[in-house]
C-alpha positions as CSV (number, residue, x, y, z in Angstrom):
1,M,-1.1,5.1,-17.4
2,L,-3.2,3.9,-14.9
3,A,-0.8,0.6,-14.4
4,A,2.3,2.8,-14.1
5,F,0.9,5.2,-11.5
6,L,-0.3,2.6,-9.6
7,G,3.3,0.9,-9.6
8,L,4.9,4.6,-9.0
9,L,2.6,4.3,-5.5
10,V,4.2,0.9,-5.0
11,G,7.9,1.5,-5.4
12,L,7.9,4.8,-3.4
13,I,6.3,3.3,-0.7
14,L,8.8,0.4,-0.6
15,G,11.6,3.0,-1.1
16,L,10.2,5.1,2.0
17,T,9.3,2.5,4.2
18,G,11.0,-0.7,3.9
19,A,10.5,-4.3,4.5
20,G,6.8,-4.6,4.7
21,G,5.8,-2.2,2.1
22,S,4.9,-4.9,-0.7
23,V,1.9,-5.6,1.0
24,I,0.1,-2.3,-0.8
25,A,0.5,-3.7,-3.9
26,V,-1.8,-6.2,-4.0
27,P,-4.8,-3.9,-3.0
28,L,-4.1,-1.3,-5.3
29,L,-4.4,-3.5,-8.2
30,I,-7.4,-4.9,-7.2
31,W,-9.0,-1.5,-6.2
32,G,-7.5,0.3,-9.3
33,L,-8.0,-2.2,-11.6
34,G,-10.9,-4.1,-10.6
35,W,-9.0,-7.2,-10.9
36,T,-9.6,-10.2,-8.2
37,L,-6.6,-11.5,-5.3
38,P,-5.2,-14.6,-7.8
39,Q,-5.4,-12.1,-11.0
40,A,-3.2,-9.3,-8.9
41,A,-0.8,-12.0,-7.1
42,P,1.6,-12.8,-10.2
43,T,1.8,-9.1,-11.8
44,A,2.2,-7.6,-7.7
45,L,5.0,-10.4,-7.2
46,L,6.7,-9.4,-10.6
47,A,6.8,-5.8,-9.3
48,V,8.2,-6.7,-5.7
49,S,10.7,-9.0,-7.3
50,A,12.2,-6.0,-9.7
51,A,12.3,-3.9,-6.7
52,A,13.6,-5.9,-4.5
53,I,16.0,-6.7,-7.1
54,L,17.0,-3.1,-7.3
55,G,17.2,-2.8,-3.6
56,T,19.7,-6.0,-3.0
57,L,22.2,-4.5,-5.8
58,S,21.9,-1.0,-3.8
59,A,23.0,-3.1,-0.7
60,W,25.6,-5.8,-2.2
61,P,28.5,-3.3,-2.4
62,Q,28.4,-2.7,1.3
63,G,28.7,-6.6,2.0
64,I,25.7,-6.8,4.0
65,V,24.0,-9.1,2.0
66,R,24.3,-12.4,3.2
67,Y,23.4,-14.1,0.2
68,R,23.6,-17.9,1.5
69,A,20.7,-17.3,4.0
70,A,18.7,-15.7,1.1
71,I,19.1,-18.6,-1.4
72,V,18.2,-21.3,1.3
73,M,15.2,-19.3,2.6
74,S,14.5,-19.2,-1.1
75,C,14.8,-22.6,-2.5
76,A,12.4,-23.5,0.8
77,G,10.0,-20.7,-0.4
78,M,9.7,-22.7,-3.7
79,L,8.7,-26.1,-1.9
80,T,5.7,-24.4,-0.5
81,A,4.9,-21.8,-3.1
82,P,3.1,-24.3,-5.2
83,L,1.0,-25.0,-2.1
84,G,0.3,-21.5,-1.6
85,L,-1.1,-21.0,-5.6
86,K,-3.0,-24.2,-5.4
87,A,-5.0,-23.1,-1.7
88,G,-5.5,-19.7,-3.9
89,Q,-7.4,-21.7,-6.7
90,I,-9.2,-23.5,-4.3
91,L,-10.2,-20.8,-1.2
92,P,-13.3,-18.8,-1.9
93,L,-12.1,-15.1,-2.4
94,P,-13.7,-13.7,1.0
95,W,-11.8,-16.0,2.3
96,L,-8.6,-15.0,0.7
97,S,-9.6,-11.1,1.2
98,G,-9.8,-11.6,4.7
99,A,-6.9,-13.7,5.0
100,F,-5.0,-10.5,3.0
101,A,-6.6,-8.2,5.5
102,L,-5.5,-10.1,8.4
103,V,-1.4,-10.1,6.8
104,L,-2.2,-5.8,6.2
105,L,-3.8,-5.7,10.1
106,Y,-0.1,-7.5,11.3
107,V,2.0,-5.4,9.3
108,S,0.9,-2.1,10.1
109,V,0.5,-3.0,13.8
110,R,4.4,-4.3,13.8
111,M,5.2,-1.0,11.9
112,I,3.4,1.5,14.3
113,L,4.9,-0.6,17.4
114,Q,8.7,-0.7,15.6
115,A,8.3,3.3,15.2
116,R,7.5,3.9,18.5
117,S,9.8,1.5,20.0
118,K,12.8,1.8,17.4
119,P,12.8,5.0,15.9
120,E,16.4,4.3,14.7
121,E,14.8,1.4,12.8
122,A,12.2,3.2,10.8
123,R,14.6,4.9,9.0
124,I,16.4,1.8,7.6
125,V,14.6,1.4,4.4
126,R,15.0,-0.4,1.5
127,A,16.3,2.7,-0.8
128,G,19.0,3.7,1.6
129,L,20.8,0.4,3.6
130,K,24.0,1.5,5.7
131,A,25.5,-1.1,7.9
132,E,26.2,-0.2,11.4
133,P,26.9,-2.3,14.4
134,E,24.8,-3.7,16.9
135,N,24.9,-6.0,20.3
136,P,22.2,-8.6,19.5
137,S,21.6,-11.4,22.2
138,E,22.4,-15.0,21.5
139,P,21.3,-16.3,18.5
140,V,20.7,-19.9,16.6
141,C,22.8,-18.9,13.7
142,K,26.0,-16.9,14.5
143,M,28.6,-14.6,12.5
144,N,31.8,-16.1,12.2
145,P,34.0,-13.1,13.3
146,V,36.8,-13.9,11.4
147,T,35.3,-14.5,7.7
148,G,31.9,-12.5,8.4
149,R,29.6,-15.1,7.2
150,L,27.3,-17.6,9.1
151,R,28.1,-20.3,10.9
152,W,26.1,-23.3,9.4
153,T,24.6,-25.7,11.5
154,R,21.6,-28.2,11.0
155,P,19.5,-25.8,13.6
156,C,20.8,-23.0,11.7
157,A,19.3,-23.9,8.4
158,L,16.3,-25.4,9.7
159,A,15.6,-22.1,11.4
160,I,16.6,-19.9,8.5
161,G,14.4,-22.6,6.0
162,S,11.2,-22.3,7.8
163,G,11.2,-18.8,7.1
164,G,11.4,-19.8,3.9
165,L,8.5,-22.0,4.0
166,A,6.6,-19.6,5.3
167,T,7.0,-16.8,2.9
168,G,6.8,-19.2,-0.1
169,F,3.5,-20.0,0.8
170,L,2.4,-16.7,1.5
171,S,3.6,-15.5,-1.9
172,G,1.9,-18.1,-3.7
173,L,-1.4,-17.8,-1.7
174,L,-1.7,-13.7,-1.1
175,G,1.0,-12.8,-3.6
176,V,3.3,-10.7,-0.9
177,G,7.1,-10.2,-0.9
178,G,7.2,-12.0,2.9
179,G,9.7,-9.7,3.9
180,F,7.4,-8.9,7.2
181,V,8.0,-12.5,7.9
182,I,11.7,-12.7,6.5
183,V,13.3,-9.5,8.9
184,P,11.8,-10.8,12.3
185,I,12.9,-14.6,11.8
186,L,16.6,-13.1,10.9
187,R,16.7,-11.2,13.8
188,A,15.4,-13.6,16.0
189,V,18.1,-16.8,14.7
190,T,20.7,-15.1,13.5
191,D,23.4,-12.4,14.8
192,L,22.8,-10.2,11.7
193,S,22.3,-6.3,12.3
194,F,19.0,-5.1,11.3
195,H,20.5,-3.6,8.2
196,S,21.9,-6.9,6.9
197,A,18.7,-8.2,7.7
198,V,16.5,-6.1,5.6
199,A,19.5,-6.6,3.0
200,T,19.4,-10.1,3.3
201,S,15.6,-10.2,3.1
202,L,15.5,-8.2,-0.2
203,M,17.6,-10.9,-1.9
204,A,15.5,-13.7,-0.5
205,I,11.9,-11.9,-1.6
206,S,13.3,-11.1,-5.0
207,L,14.2,-15.2,-5.8
208,T,11.0,-16.0,-3.9
209,S,8.6,-13.9,-5.7
210,A,10.2,-14.1,-9.0
211,G,10.2,-18.0,-8.5
212,T,6.7,-17.8,-7.4
213,V,5.7,-15.8,-10.6
214,L,7.0,-18.6,-13.0
215,I,5.5,-21.4,-11.0
216,S,2.1,-19.5,-11.6
217,I,2.3,-19.2,-15.1
218,A,3.5,-22.8,-15.2
219,Q,0.4,-23.8,-13.8
220,G,-1.6,-21.9,-16.5
221,Q,-1.9,-18.9,-14.5
222,T,-2.0,-15.8,-17.1
223,L,0.3,-12.5,-16.8
224,D,-1.1,-9.4,-18.8
225,L,2.0,-8.2,-19.7
226,M,0.3,-4.9,-21.1
227,V,-0.2,-4.5,-17.8
228,A,2.3,-5.8,-15.8
229,A,5.0,-4.0,-17.8
230,P,4.0,-0.4,-17.2
231,F,3.4,-1.1,-13.5
232,V,6.7,-3.1,-12.9
233,G,8.5,0.4,-14.9
234,G,6.6,2.3,-12.2
235,A,7.7,0.0,-9.6
236,L,11.2,0.6,-10.2
237,A,11.0,4.3,-11.0
238,G,9.2,4.9,-7.8
239,M,12.1,2.5,-6.4
240,L,14.9,5.3,-7.5
241,L,12.7,8.0,-6.4
242,G,12.3,6.9,-2.9
243,R,16.3,6.8,-2.9
244,Q,16.3,10.0,-3.6
245,T,13.8,11.2,-0.7
246,A,14.5,8.7,1.9
247,S,17.1,10.2,3.9
248,R,14.9,13.5,4.1
249,L,11.5,11.9,4.5
250,A,11.9,8.5,5.8
251,G,11.3,8.3,9.9
252,P,9.0,6.9,12.5
253,K,6.3,9.9,11.3
254,L,6.1,8.1,7.7
255,Q,5.9,4.9,9.3
256,M,3.0,5.0,11.8
257,G,1.6,7.3,8.7
258,F,1.6,4.4,6.3
259,A,0.9,2.1,8.9
260,G,-2.4,3.8,9.3
261,V,-3.0,3.9,5.9
262,M,-2.9,0.5,5.6
263,L,-5.0,0.0,8.4
264,M,-7.9,1.5,6.5
265,I,-7.1,-0.9,3.8
266,S,-7.3,-3.6,6.1
267,A,-10.6,-2.7,7.0
268,G,-12.0,-2.3,3.6
269,M,-10.5,-5.6,2.8
270,F,-12.4,-7.3,5.9
271,W,-15.6,-5.3,4.8
272,S,-15.7,-6.7,1.1
273,A,-15.0,-10.2,2.6
274,L,-18.0,-10.1,4.6
275,F,-20.2,-8.5,2.5
């Protein structure tokens, strides 16, 4: 019951806050179930992958998921995920907690800045994506106006692949989905709209997270299905609930409130790492 409740919280947060919300899964498992970070990471990634698949399916009919970019990112991520898993096994737990606290700090500050400078993007959440035109600057990867697809060049593939490399390593090391890395990279190197970047990141997250879980199991990491199953089920239920309430609740104030909570969690993880 506790695992299902924690999963429900994760799914609801994912549905209401969008990319970056997945980082809350690991701290909830650590503090709620008394697990270590390496123990919590596979279960968190499994829930994140399931929720991201649901978000991808929701956005797919709108034609805003750039699946080739997502596949390139996830394939690159599979190259570095084993390195992240290996580093997680070697590094002391205080170092891992400190690294996770830094990730939380980065995500929370980014959410606050986004809510202040671009309040309209604070309403573009995983639970309810709607395509709208934008006017981005000159990117490395450009859309073909005829086909609606990205024009793949070597610089474009390298730029998108670099995001996958970073995401895979972070997934293996800390058990995070990596949307906070993928979305800014897609926005920087492509002319995708914010809606399309988030939708594409969902597919990349689902594939990378699922692949990292499989790799961790192949390396001998145990996955407690008695906890993972209700946690994932709760996350999916929370995601569906988020889809129903996102239009009324999602926005800058909610983003800033959640960012404040993550700042407190980050401080708590720094404290546990130091003492």
